[in-house]
N, C-alpha and C positions, 0 to 999 in steps of 0.2 A: 280576443280572449276565447279560449276553447271551452266547449260544454263539458261537463263531467263524463258524459257517455260517448264523447268524440275524442279520438286521439290521432294525431298525425304520425303516420309511420313512412319509412323509407321503402321503395321498391327496388330490389337488386337488379343486376343486368340479366340474372336468370329468371326474373319475374316473381321473385320470392319476398314474402313480407314476414315481418315478426308480429304475432299477436301479443298485445300488451299483457303481462302477466295478470293483472287484476280482471281483464276481460276473460282470460284463459281459465282462471281459478273460478270466476263466478259462473261460467256456463260449463264447467266440469268437463273440459275437453280432454280427450285422451289422444290417441294417435291419428284420429281421422276426424273429418267434418264434412258436412255438406256445404257447398258454396254454390250460390245461384245468382244470376243476373236478373236484376229487377229494374226495368226502365234504365236509369243511369247509375244504379248502385249495385254494389256486390252484397249479398247476404251470407253470413257465415253461421251456420246452425250446428249444434253438436248432433252426432249420429244417434244418440239415445233419445233424441226428441221425436223420433219417428215411430214410436209405438203406436200402432193402430190396431184395435180388435174388431174385425168385421164378422166375427163368428155368427152372430145372431142373423146378420143379412144373408150370410152364406147359407145357413141351415134353412131360413125361410124360402130362399130362391130355390134350393134343392127339393124341399118338400113340395113346393109349387110345381116343380118339373116332375114329380112323381117318385122321387127316390124314397126309399124306406129301409129300414133294418140295416144288415151289413152292407148293403149296396150304398145307403146312405153315408154310412161311416167311411167307407172307402172313398167315395167321391169328395167327401168334405176334407179328408186328409190330403187328397190330391191338390185340391183348390187351396187350402190352407198353406201349403208348401210354396205355392206359386205367388203368394202374396207380395213379398219382397221385391220380386222382380216386376210385378204389376204395378207397384207403387213407383218404381224407378221409370217404367215406362209411360206412366201417367204424367210424372214430373217432366220427362223429356218432351212429351206431346204438349203439356200446358206451356212450356217454355217456347215451343215451336208454334204456338198459337192454334193447336189443333182442339177440336172439341169432342167430347164423348156424348154420343146421342142417347136420349132417354129410352129408345128401343132396344138397346144392346142388352144382351143376356150376360149373366155373370161369366159364362165361359168366354164370351167375346171380349169382356172386360179383362179377364186374366189371360187371354191369349197373347203370346209374345209376337205374333206377326203383324 
């Protein structure tokens, strides 16, 4: 007997699956989702679940680095634009078992290299 939050689905020859309608509706999925491998499980999450506001941390770090006035605003905008890519990078690194060190600056954190 299957549990209510578990459904068996078929996998096509093209590696495609169909998400049960009740799960799709409950998660408010649209045309994209995040999928990740965790141990021996696949996790599917809606893309709208990734809202993270790091503004306060960014500003504190920039003030600590000596930025102020227009220069602070400019640098903050640059960093804020890079957050989605930084989150993607952190996700890839976490899945590859890489770690972020405590001594990394915010610029290193957001750097795509």
